[in-house]
C-alpha positions in Angstrom: -22.9 -3.6 3.8 -21.0 -3.0 0.6 -23.4 -1.6 -2.0 -20.9 -1.8 -4.9 -17.9 -4.1 -5.0 -15.6 -2.4 -7.4 -12.1 -3.2 -8.8 -10.5 -1.1 -6.0 -12.1 -3.4 -3.4 -10.8 -6.4 -5.3 -7.3 -5.1 -6.1 -6.7 -3.2 -2.9 -8.4 -5.3 -0.2 -9.4 -8.8 -1.3 -6.2 -9.9 -3.1 -3.8 -8.7 -0.4 -6.1 -10.3 2.2 -6.2 -13.6 0.4 -2.4 -13.5 0.0 -1.7 -13.0 3.7 -4.2 -15.8 4.7 -2.5 -18.1 2.2 1.0 -17.3 3.5 -0.2 -17.9 7.1 -1.6 -21.3 6.1 1.5 -22.3 4.1 3.6 -23.6 7.0 0.8 -25.9 8.0 0.4 -27.1 4.4 4.2 -27.8 4.2 4.1 -29.9 7.4 0.9 -31.8 6.6 1.3 -31.9 2.8 -2.4 -31.1 2.3 -4.4 -28.4 0.6 -7.3 -26.5 2.2 -10.7 -28.1 1.9 -12.6 -27.1 -1.2 -15.9 -26.2 0.4 -18.1 -23.3 -0.8 -19.2 -22.2 2.6 -15.6 -22.1 3.9 -14.6 -20.3 0.7 -17.2 -17.6 1.3 -16.1 -17.2 4.9 -12.5 -16.9 3.9 -13.3 -14.3 1.3 -15.0 -12.2 3.9 -12.1 -12.7 6.3 -9.6 -11.8 3.5 -11.5 -8.6 2.7 -11.4 -7.6 6.3 -7.7 -8.5 6.6 -7.0 -6.4 3.4 -8.8 -3.4 5.0 -6.6 -3.7 8.1 -3.4 -4.1 6.0 -4.2 -1.0 3.9 -5.0 1.0 7.0 -1.5 0.4 8.3 0.3 0.5 4.9 -1.3 3.9 4.1 0.6 5.5 6.9 3.8 3.4 6.9 4.5 2.9 3.1 4.8 6.4 1.6 4.1 7.1 -2.1 6.7 9.9 -2.0 9.8 10.0 -4.1 13.2 11.8 -3.8 14.0 15.0 -5.7 17.5 16.2 -6.6 18.0 17.5 -3.1 17.1 14.1 -1.5 13.8 15.5 -0.1 10.8 13.3 0.0 8.2 14.7 -2.4 4.8 13.7 -3.6 4.9 12.7 -7.3 2.1 15.1 -8.1 4.2 18.0 -6.7 7.5 16.9 -8.2 6.1 16.5 -11.7 5.5 20.3 -11.9 8.9 21.5 -10.9 10.7 23.7 -13.4 13.5 21.3 -13.8 11.5 18.1 -14.0 11.4 16.7 -17.6 8.4 14.4 -17.6 6.0 17.1 -18.7 7.1 19.7 -21.3 7.0 23.4 -20.3 4.0 23.9 -22.6 2.1 21.2 -20.9 2.9 22.6 -17.4 1.9 26.1 -18.4 -1.4 24.9 -20.0 -2.1 22.9 -16.8 -1.2 25.9 -14.7 -3.6 28.1 -16.6 -6.4 25.6 -16.4 -6.0 25.1 -12.6 -5.8 28.9 -12.1 -9.0 29.4 -14.0 -11.0 26.6 -12.3 -9.6 26.5 -8.8 -7.8 29.9 -8.4 -4.5 28.2 -7.4 -1.1 29.0 -8.6 0.9 25.9 -9.5 4.2 27.8 -9.7 5.4 25.8 -12.7 8.3 28.3 -13.3 9.7 27.4 -9.8 10.6 24.4 -7.8 8.7 23.2 -4.7 10.3 21.6 -1.7 7.4 19.6 -0.3 6.5 22.0 2.4 6.4 25.5 0.9 3.2 27.2 -0.5 4.0 26.1 -4.0 3.9 22.4 -3.0 0.8 23.0 -0.9 -1.0 24.6 -3.8 0.0 21.7 -6.1 -1.3 19.1 -3.6 -4.6 21.0 -3.1 -5.0 21.4 -6.9 -4.2 17.7 -7.5 -6.9 16.5 -5.1 -9.4 19.0 -6.6 -8.5 17.9 -10.1 -9.1 14.3 -9.2 -12.4 15.1 -7.6 -13.3 17.1 -10.7 -12.6 14.1 -12.9 -14.6 11.8 -10.7 -17.6 14.2 -10.7 -17.4 14.3 -14.5 -17.0 10.5 -14.7 -13.7 10.9 -16.5 -11.4 9.3 -13.9 -11.6 5.6 -14.9 -8.1 5.4 -16.2 -6.6 7.2 -13.2 -8.6 5.0 -10.8 -7.2 1.9 -12.5 -3.7 3.1 -11.6 -4.9 4.0 -8.1 -6.2 0.4 -7.8 -3.0 -1.0 -9.1 -0.7 0.9 -6.7 -3.0 0.1 -3.8 -2.8 -3.6 -4.8 1.0 -3.6 -5.0 1.3 -1.8 -1.7 -1.1 -4.3 -0.1 0.7 -7.3 -1.7 4.0 -5.9 -0.5 2.8 -5.7 3.1 1.2 -9.2 2.9 4.4 -10.7 1.5 6.5 -9.0 4.2 4.1 -10.1 7.0 4.0 -13.6 5.6 7.7 -13.8 5.4 8.1 -12.9 9.0 5.5 -15.4 10.2 7.0 -18.2 8.1 10.5 -17.3 9.5 9.0 -17.8 13.0 8.0 -21.4 11.9 11.5 -21.9 10.6 12.9 -20.9 14.0 10.6 -23.3 15.8 12.6 -26.2 14.5 15.3 -25.1 17.0 12.8 -24.8 19.9 15.0 -27.0 22.1 17.5 -24.1 22.3 16.3 -22.5 25.5 18.2 -19.3 24.9 16.3 -18.9 21.6 13.0 -19.9 23.2 13.3 -17.5 26.0 14.5 -14.7 23.8 11.7 -15.0 21.2 9.0 -15.2 24.0 10.4 -12.1 25.6 10.4 -10.3 22.3 6.9 -11.4 21.6 5.5 -10.0 24.8 7.5 -6.7 24.3 6.2 -6.5 20.7 2.6 -7.0 21.8 2.9 -4.4 24.5 4.5 -1.9 22.1 1.8 -2.6 19.5 -1.0 -1.8 22.1 0.7 1.4 23.2 1.3 2.5 19.7 -2.3 1.8 18.8 -3.5 3.9 21.7 -1.2 6.8 20.9 -2.4 6.8 17.3 -6.0 6.8 18.5 -5.7 9.7 21.0 -2.8 11.8 19.8 -3.3 13.0 16.2 0.0 14.8 16.0 1.9 11.6 16.8 -0.3 9.3 14.6 2.2 8.9 11.8 5.1 7.9 14.0 2.9 5.7 16.1 1.6 3.9 13.1 5.2 3.2 12.0 6.1 1.9 15.5 2.9 -0.2 15.4 3.9 -1.8 12.1 7.4 -2.6 13.4 6.0 -4.1 16.6 3.5 -6.3 14.6 6.4 -7.5 12.3 8.3 -8.7 15.4 5.1 -10.1 16.9 4.5 -12.1 13.7 7.9 -13.8 14.1 7.0 -14.7 17.7 3.5 -16.0 16.8 5.0 -18.1 14.0 7.5 -19.5 16.5 4.8 -20.3 19.0 2.5 -21.9 16.4 5.3 -23.9 14.9 6.5 -25.1 18.3 3.0 -26.3 19.2 2.4 -28.0 15.9 5.8 -29.7 15.7 5.4 -31.1 19.2 2.0 -32.6 18.2 3.4 -34.3 15.0 7.0 -34.9 16.2 7.1 -38.3 14.5 5.6 -37.3 11.2 7.6 -34.2 10.1 8.6 -34.3 6.5 12.4 -34.2 6.2 12.6 -31.2 3.9 10.1 -29.0 5.9 12.6 -26.6 7.4 14.5 -25.7 4.2 11.1 -25.3 2.4 9.9 -22.9 5.0 13.1 -20.8 5.0 13.1 -20.8 1.2 9.4 -19.7 1.2 10.3 -16.9 3.7 13.1 -15.7 1.5 11.0 -15.7 -1.7 8.3 -13.8 0.1 10.8 -11.1 1.1 12.0 -10.8 -2.5 8.4 -10.6 -3.7 7.7 -7.9 -1.1 10.6 -5.8 -2.4 9.4 -6.2 -6.0 5.9 -5.2 -5.0 7.0 -2.1 -3.1 9.1 -1.1 -6.2 6.1 -1.5 -8.5 3.9 0.4 -6.0 6.1 3.5 -6.4 6.0 3.2 -10.2 2.2 3.0 -10.2 1.9 5.8 -7.7 3.9 8.1 -10.1 1.8 6.9 -13.1 -1.4 7.7 -11.1 -0.2 11.3 -10.5 0.8 11.7 -14.2 -2.5 10.4 -15.4 -4.6 12.6 -13.1 -2.8 15.8 -14.3 -2.9 14.8 -18.0 -6.5 13.6 -17.9 -7.6 16.8 -16.1 -5.8 19.0 -18.7 -7.2 17.0 -21.6 -10.8 17.0 -20.2 -10.7 20.8 -19.6 -9.3 21.4 -23.1 -12.1 19.3 -24.7 -14.8 20.7 -22.5 -14.3 24.2 -23.9 -16.0 24.6 -27.2 -14.1 27.0 -29.6 -15.8 30.3 -30.0 -15.8 30.0 -33.8 -18.1 27.0 -33.6 -21.0 28.8 -31.9 -20.1 32.4 -32.0 -19.1 32.5 -28.3 -16.8 30.6 -26.0 -18.8 28.2 -23.9 -17.6 26.1 -21.0 -19.6 22.9 -20.9 -18.3 21.9 -17.5 
């Protein structure tokens, strides 16, 4: 039971889940030219289903869609690490040094702001550890609202991106079903569907029992599911088109292919926005932590002695 439904649940889980359910329904709506029934009990059931679907989407997306960015040497780095490099210009040297002093005082970690990390050395590891501790510190002090909004936004864009991509593949399968009489296409898609289902099951088992291979297994699982969605769309479209062969709207196929293409474009835009919000989240945590630490220390001249209110 969810004791507190917050904005992260809404942005990160419910909206992406509602989107993917809507995209899965879209081909049927195009063929029948109808809207879903406006019934309260069905709406509540779909809301719960959307929330569960959103949870599953984020579970896969968290492993498959990284929030890393490339540095000058084309290495994938976490934004919270890259921001503190000597040569990175987002923060001034004074801000980096003040942040380094505050982290050193509170957590005993050296951020190495006069050096560059590489994503795997001790400097980068210290920065990542300090970042998570700084975020936990802000949450404990109830000062993380602004940063959490960015976290909710980047989770939403990641979830929407995955939903658009999955929906595009499923709708493309419906588009292919208009050519179901081509037996080479039919046999090829059915073979790919069964291979994808088998690969997805194997990947899920590997991710479950072999922690060291979990990341690669999750990526392979995601790829297998994408292929499977095309196959499922083809099977669903074939079944539906056969049952309404004499009542298919003339413009259904171009509408479906156009919808699939638009969903792919939307997915690309969402993934781009996701990276922007992920960087903004890292910037906000560092700056909010530094500002809160600065304001939490009362100047000695005001009370005769320096006092840390934290």
